[in-house]
C-alpha positions as CSV (number, residue, x, y, z in Angstrom):
1,M,126.4,115.5,100.0
2,K,123.5,117.8,100.4
3,R,123.9,119.6,97.1
4,L,124.2,116.1,95.3
5,L,120.9,114.9,96.8
6,I,119.1,118.0,95.7
7,L,120.8,118.0,92.3
8,L,119.3,114.3,92.1
9,L,115.8,115.5,93.1
10,A,115.6,118.2,90.6
11,G,113.7,116.9,87.8
12,A,113.3,119.3,84.6
13,L,109.7,120.0,85.1
14,P,108.3,123.2,83.4
15,A,107.7,126.1,85.7
16,M,104.1,126.7,86.5
17,A,102.6,129.6,84.5
18,A,99.2,129.5,86.2
19,E,97.8,128.8,89.5
20,I,97.2,125.0,89.8
21,P,93.7,123.8,90.9
22,A,93.2,122.7,94.5
23,S,91.9,119.5,93.6
24,I,92.7,115.9,95.1
25,R,92.6,113.2,92.4
26,G,91.2,110.0,93.7
27,T,92.8,106.7,93.3
28,R,89.7,105.0,92.3
29,A,89.3,107.6,89.5
30,L,93.0,107.4,88.3
31,G,92.6,103.7,87.9
32,M,89.6,104.4,85.7
33,G,91.6,106.8,83.5
34,D,90.4,109.7,85.5
35,A,86.9,109.4,84.1
36,L,84.6,110.1,87.1
37,T,82.6,113.1,86.3
38,A,79.4,110.9,85.8
39,V,80.3,108.2,88.3
40,A,81.3,110.1,91.5
41,D,79.5,108.9,94.5
42,D,81.9,108.9,97.3
43,Q,84.2,111.6,98.7
44,N,85.5,112.2,95.2
45,I,82.3,114.3,94.6
46,F,84.2,117.3,96.0
47,F,86.6,117.3,93.3
48,Y,84.9,115.6,90.3
49,N,81.0,116.6,90.5
50,P,79.3,118.3,93.4
51,A,76.0,116.7,92.0
52,G,77.5,113.3,92.7
53,T,76.1,113.3,96.3
54,V,72.4,112.6,95.0
55,Q,73.8,109.2,93.9
56,R,73.6,108.0,97.5
57,T,70.7,106.3,99.2
58,G,72.5,106.6,102.5
59,S,75.2,108.5,104.5
60,L,78.8,107.9,104.2
61,M,81.4,109.1,106.9
62,T,85.2,108.8,105.9
63,V,87.1,109.3,109.0
64,A,90.6,109.0,107.3
65,D,91.8,108.9,103.7
66,I,95.5,108.6,103.2
67,S,97.4,108.4,99.9
68,A,100.9,108.4,98.6
69,T,102.1,108.9,94.8
70,V,105.4,107.9,93.4
71,S,106.5,108.3,89.8
72,K,108.5,105.8,87.8
73,D,111.2,108.4,87.4
74,F,111.4,108.8,91.2
75,I,111.9,104.9,91.2
76,D,114.7,105.1,88.6
77,L,116.1,108.0,90.8
78,A,116.3,105.8,93.9
79,T,117.9,103.0,91.7
80,F,120.5,105.4,90.7
81,I,121.3,106.5,94.2
82,G,121.5,102.9,95.2
83,D,123.9,101.9,92.6
84,N,126.1,105.0,93.2
85,E,125.8,105.1,97.0
86,D,129.5,105.0,98.1
87,S,130.5,107.9,95.5
88,L,127.5,110.1,96.7
89,K,128.5,109.5,100.5
90,N,132.0,110.4,99.8
91,F,131.8,113.0,97.1
92,D,133.5,115.6,99.1
93,T,136.5,113.3,99.4
94,L,136.6,112.5,95.5
95,T,139.2,113.9,93.2
96,P,138.1,116.9,91.2
97,G,138.1,114.4,88.1
98,E,136.1,111.9,89.9
99,Q,133.6,114.7,91.0
100,A,133.3,115.9,87.4
101,D,132.8,112.4,86.2
102,L,129.9,111.9,88.8
103,V,128.4,115.3,87.9
104,N,128.6,114.5,84.3
105,K,126.9,111.2,84.9
106,I,124.1,112.9,87.0
107,T,123.5,115.3,84.3
108,A,123.5,112.5,81.5
109,E,121.2,110.1,83.3
110,M,119.1,112.1,86.0
111,V,118.4,115.7,84.3
112,G,115.9,114.2,81.9
113,L,113.9,112.6,84.5
114,K,110.8,114.0,86.5
115,P,111.0,112.4,89.8
116,T,107.8,113.4,91.5
117,F,106.1,112.2,94.7
118,G,103.2,113.3,96.7
119,A,101.1,112.5,99.6
120,S,97.7,113.7,101.1
121,L,97.0,113.8,104.8
122,P,94.3,112.0,106.5
123,N,91.3,113.6,104.8
124,V,87.9,113.4,106.4
125,S,84.6,114.0,104.7
126,Y,80.9,113.3,105.4
127,L,78.1,112.8,102.7
128,S,74.4,112.6,103.7
129,G,71.7,110.4,102.4
130,P,68.6,112.0,101.0
131,M,66.5,114.3,103.3
132,F,63.4,116.3,102.9
133,G,62.6,117.5,99.4
134,G,65.5,115.5,97.7
135,L,68.2,117.5,99.3
136,H,71.6,116.1,100.2
137,W,74.5,117.6,101.7
138,G,78.3,117.2,102.5
139,A,81.3,118.6,103.9
140,G,85.1,117.7,104.2
141,A,88.6,118.8,105.4
142,F,91.4,117.9,102.9
143,A,95.1,118.5,102.8
144,Q,97.9,117.6,100.2
145,V,101.3,118.6,99.1
146,S,102.2,119.1,95.5
147,G,105.4,120.8,93.9
148,V,107.6,121.4,91.0
149,V,111.3,121.3,90.9
150,G,113.7,121.6,88.1
151,F,117.0,122.9,86.5
152,N,117.2,126.4,85.2
153,P,119.0,126.3,81.5
154,V,122.3,127.6,82.7
155,I,125.5,125.9,81.5
156,I,128.4,127.3,83.4
157,S,126.7,127.3,87.0
158,P,123.8,124.8,87.3
159,S,120.9,126.3,89.4
160,L,117.5,125.0,90.5
161,Y,114.1,126.5,90.8
162,Y,111.2,125.1,92.7
163,N,107.7,125.9,93.8
164,V,105.8,123.5,96.3
165,N,102.2,124.2,97.4
166,A,100.7,122.8,100.5
167,D,96.8,123.0,100.3
168,A,94.2,122.8,103.0
169,I,90.7,122.6,101.4
170,F,87.5,123.0,103.2
171,P,84.4,122.3,101.0
172,M,80.6,122.4,101.8
173,N,78.3,120.6,99.5
174,L,74.6,121.1,98.7
175,A,72.7,119.0,96.1
176,V,69.1,118.2,95.2
177,K,67.5,115.4,93.2
178,V,64.6,115.7,90.9
179,K,63.3,112.3,90.4
180,H,60.7,113.2,87.9
181,L,61.0,115.9,85.0
182,P,58.4,117.5,82.8
183,F,58.2,116.5,79.3
184,I,61.2,114.2,79.4
185,P,62.1,110.9,81.0
186,G,64.4,110.4,83.9
187,G,65.7,112.6,86.8
188,L,68.0,115.1,87.4
189,G,70.7,115.9,90.2
190,L,72.0,119.4,90.8
191,G,74.8,120.3,93.2
192,A,77.2,123.0,94.3
193,N,80.4,123.3,96.3
194,L,81.5,126.3,98.4
195,K,85.1,125.8,99.4
196,Y,87.7,127.8,101.4
197,I,91.3,127.2,100.3
198,Q,94.5,127.7,102.2
199,R,97.6,127.5,100.3
200,G,101.3,127.7,101.5
201,R,104.0,128.2,99.0
202,V,107.7,127.9,99.1
203,Q,109.4,129.1,95.9
204,E,112.9,130.0,94.6
205,D,113.6,131.0,91.0
206,S,117.4,130.3,91.2
207,V,119.3,128.3,93.8
208,D,123.1,127.5,93.1
209,V,123.5,123.9,93.2
210,F,127.0,124.0,94.5
211,A,125.9,126.1,97.5
212,M,123.3,123.8,98.6
213,D,125.4,122.6,101.8
214,N,124.3,125.8,103.6
215,Y,121.1,126.3,102.0
216,S,118.1,126.7,104.5
217,G,115.1,127.6,102.3
218,P,112.9,130.6,102.3
219,P,109.9,131.1,104.5
220,A,106.5,130.0,103.1
221,Q,104.2,132.6,101.7
222,M,100.5,132.0,102.6
223,G,97.4,132.6,100.5
224,H,93.8,131.8,100.7
225,G,90.6,131.9,98.4
226,V,87.1,130.9,98.3
227,G,85.7,129.3,95.2
228,M,82.6,127.6,93.9
229,D,82.0,124.5,91.7
230,F,78.6,123.4,89.8
231,G,77.6,120.2,88.7
232,A,74.6,118.1,87.1
233,I,73.8,114.6,86.6
234,Y,70.9,113.7,84.3
235,S,69.7,110.0,84.3
236,P,67.3,109.6,81.2
237,T,67.3,105.7,82.1
238,P,68.4,103.7,85.2
239,R,71.5,102.6,83.3
240,W,72.7,105.9,82.0
241,N,74.3,109.1,83.5
242,I,75.1,112.2,81.6
243,A,77.0,114.7,83.6
244,A,78.4,118.3,83.4
245,T,80.4,120.4,85.7
246,M,81.8,123.8,86.1
247,M,84.8,123.7,88.4
248,D,86.2,127.0,89.9
249,F,83.4,128.9,88.5
250,G,84.4,132.4,87.2
251,G,88.0,131.6,88.4
252,T,89.0,131.0,92.0
253,S,91.4,133.9,93.2
254,I,94.1,132.9,95.5
255,S,95.6,136.1,97.5
256,F,99.0,135.7,99.0
257,D,100.2,137.8,101.7
258,A,103.4,140.0,101.7
259,L,106.7,138.5,103.0
260,E,109.1,140.6,105.0
261,A,113.0,140.3,104.3
262,K,114.1,137.4,106.8
263,D,117.3,135.2,106.9
264,G,119.0,136.7,103.9
265,F,115.8,136.2,101.7
266,D,114.4,139.4,100.0
267,A,110.9,140.6,100.8
268,K,108.1,139.5,98.6
269,A,105.2,141.7,97.7
270,S,101.6,140.4,98.2
271,F,100.0,139.2,95.0
272,T,96.8,137.5,93.6
273,E,96.6,134.5,91.2
274,S,93.5,132.9,89.8
275,I,92.6,129.2,89.4
276,R,91.2,128.8,85.9
277,Q,87.6,127.8,85.4
278,R,87.1,124.3,83.9
279,V,84.0,122.9,82.1
280,N,83.9,119.1,81.9
281,L,81.5,116.6,80.5
282,G,81.1,112.9,81.4
283,V,78.7,109.9,80.7
284,A,78.5,106.6,82.5
285,W,76.7,103.4,81.5
286,T,75.9,100.3,83.5
287,P,75.2,97.6,80.9
288,G,73.0,94.6,81.8
289,R,74.8,92.0,79.6
290,V,77.6,91.7,77.2
291,G,76.4,90.9,73.7
292,F,73.1,91.3,71.7
293,S,69.5,90.9,73.0
294,S,68.9,88.1,75.2
295,F,71.8,85.9,73.9
296,G,74.4,88.1,75.7
297,I,76.2,87.2,78.9
298,P,74.6,88.8,81.9
299,L,76.8,91.0,84.0
300,H,74.6,91.3,87.1
301,D,75.1,95.1,87.1
302,R,78.7,95.0,88.1
303,L,80.4,96.9,85.2
304,V,80.4,100.5,84.8
305,L,81.8,102.2,81.7
306,A,82.6,105.8,81.7
307,A,84.0,108.6,79.5
308,D,85.1,112.3,80.2
309,V,85.8,115.2,78.1
310,R,87.8,117.7,80.3
311,D,88.4,121.5,80.0
312,I,86.3,121.8,76.9
313,V,86.7,125.7,76.6
314,N,90.5,126.0,77.3
315,A,91.7,128.5,74.7
316,D,95.2,127.4,75.1
317,S,94.5,123.6,74.5
318,K,91.5,123.4,72.1
319,I,89.5,120.3,71.1
320,I,88.0,121.5,67.9
321,E,90.0,123.6,65.5
322,N,89.2,124.5,61.8
323,G,86.3,122.2,61.7
324,G,88.2,119.1,63.1
325,L,89.9,117.6,66.1
326,A,92.7,119.8,67.2
327,D,96.2,118.6,67.7
328,T,95.9,119.2,71.5
329,A,92.3,117.2,71.6
330,G,93.8,114.0,72.9
331,T,94.8,115.5,76.2
332,H,91.1,116.1,77.0
333,F,89.9,112.7,76.7
334,H,89.4,110.0,79.5
335,L,87.9,106.5,79.3
336,G,87.4,104.0,82.1
337,A,85.7,100.9,83.4
338,E,85.1,99.4,86.9
339,Y,84.1,95.8,87.5
340,R,82.7,94.8,90.8
341,W,83.2,91.2,92.1
342,W,82.7,90.2,95.6
343,F,84.9,92.6,97.7
344,L,87.2,93.3,94.8
345,R,87.0,96.2,92.4
346,F,89.0,95.9,88.9
347,R,89.7,99.1,86.9
348,A,91.1,100.0,83.7
349,G,91.0,103.0,81.4
350,A,92.8,105.6,79.2
351,N,94.0,108.9,80.8
352,Q,94.9,111.3,78.2
353,G,95.8,108.5,75.7
354,Y,97.7,106.4,78.2
355,F,96.6,103.1,79.8
356,T,95.6,103.1,83.4
357,G,94.9,100.2,85.6
358,G,93.8,99.7,89.3
359,L,92.6,97.4,92.0
360,G,90.5,98.1,94.9
361,V,89.7,96.0,98.0
362,D,86.3,97.1,99.5
363,W,85.9,95.7,103.0
364,P,83.5,97.0,105.6
365,M,85.0,100.3,106.9
366,I,88.3,99.7,105.2
367,K,89.1,100.3,101.7
368,L,92.5,99.8,99.9
369,D,93.0,101.1,96.4
370,Y,95.9,101.1,93.9
371,A,96.2,102.8,90.7
372,Y,99.0,102.7,87.8
373,Y,98.4,105.7,85.4
374,A,100.4,108.2,83.2
375,D,99.8,111.8,82.6
376,E,100.6,113.8,79.7
377,L,103.2,116.7,80.4
378,S,103.0,118.2,77.0
379,L,100.2,120.0,75.1
380,F,99.9,117.1,72.7
381,A,98.8,113.4,73.5
382,G,101.7,111.2,73.1
383,G,104.3,114.0,73.7
384,E,105.6,113.3,77.1
385,R,104.4,110.6,79.0
386,H,104.8,110.7,83.0
387,P,103.9,107.3,84.5
388,A,103.3,106.9,88.3
389,H,101.9,104.6,90.9
390,R,99.4,105.6,93.6
391,L,98.2,103.9,96.7
392,S,95.5,104.8,99.3
393,V,93.7,103.5,102.2
394,S,90.5,104.8,103.6
395,F,88.4,104.2,106.9
396,S,84.7,104.9,106.4
397,F,81.4,103.7,107.5
398,G,77.9,104.5,106.4
399,S,74.5,103.1,105.4
400,G,72.4,102.6,102.1
401,N,73.7,102.0,98.7
402,T,74.5,104.3,95.7
403,E,71.4,105.6,94.0
404,G,72.4,104.5,90.5
405,R,72.4,100.7,91.7
406,E,69.1,101.3,93.3
407,R,67.6,102.5,90.2
408,I,68.7,99.5,88.3
409,K,67.3,97.1,90.9
410,E,64.0,98.7,90.8
411,A,63.9,98.8,87.2
412,T,65.1,95.1,86.6
413,A,63.0,93.5,89.5
414,P,60.2,91.2,88.4
415,K,56.7,92.9,88.3
416,A,54.2,91.1,90.4
417,P,51.1,89.6,88.4
418,P,48.0,91.5,88.6
419,A,45.7,90.6,91.5
420,T,42.8,88.3,90.5
421,A,39.4,87.8,92.6
422,A,39.7,84.9,95.1
423,P,37.1,82.2,94.4
424,S,34.0,82.2,96.7
425,A,34.0,79.8,99.5
426,T,30.1,79.3,99.2
427,P,28.8,77.4,96.0
428,P,26.3,79.5,93.9
429,A,22.9,78.5,94.4
430,P,21.4,76.5,91.5
431,A,19.4,78.1,88.9
432,E,15.6,78.3,89.6
433,K,13.5,76.0,87.3
434,P,10.8,77.9,85.3
435,A,7.3,77.1,86.4
436,V,5.1,74.6,84.3
437,Q,2.0,76.3,82.7
């Protein structure tokens, strides 16, 4: 029975060729097409833009942020298990022919799936409001589990590979806001993250599917590293943000310790892998109304539109090639929108060309967020769609507002009329008549 369940859980995901980023994607961001580089103003600043701290006018303390993700393929997997529950439970008592039929059915219906799921532990973070000199700071402790599992292309004896990472991330953030710039209008926010990463990895290149009943799994290999992120947000007007980030500046090296031979598993040598540097651009706009001039419908500053271009200097997945858009360009683009109404947040967007949608409930101290999204698993947009659902709940408290909304309020507030001299309480003396000569 155990080998059948593992067989079902093994989606044919590609093996990881490079170290994956230690990054937690926000549910709010995923509902907006993952376009948050110029919008981030909450705990997402640690993973989207370290300059986003300057967008707060007050502090924000998140005491717990918990999320869970399940893919559509995982739901299909659960449905398959439910429909074939009796055969799966009694697999060892089936005739050889029935066993072969069930394995063939699994191979035909399940091998092409990529059943993934994930979870983040109760993450905590703190973001300050503005301090002396326009400085802001933040800190956090985050944890998540991510993994890849799949079939090796062996016909005679099916085997599995898997690679599971458990990350603990401890970032420190420092940012500064320059409200007035020389020669150009607007203000500028600059920020940086210093982060310590602890990563545990459990990895196997080949496990015989039909020997899984007595399989216990190898010990985890532990690694650690220190990295830095840089970000900037320029606001030429109260309604516009233009942002740029350099995540994992220069590459973040993760050094893994050696493993001794234990419980029948071979020893593993120490090694070092690098998380590749990524350069991202983003823009965000808060329109005052829909339509032209004064005839449009007022939005009361509730709508935010955003766009990101991610990983713009990736040599293996180019945006521009031979003077035009490369075939891989579509995987770099993200579009998103968020509309605030009362305590509700409505979100929609496009993540690598695929529709995303989300809903948020923003109560005092409690936030619920849901996102439906799809990632591109191939190098080309439209090549291999992988949809998923994500749900999160966070408990937080703080003061102030986001700096962007405050800027708009100040810019759109009616100006007071100029002061005029008050009338004198004493009437002027009558003019003196000229003397008669």
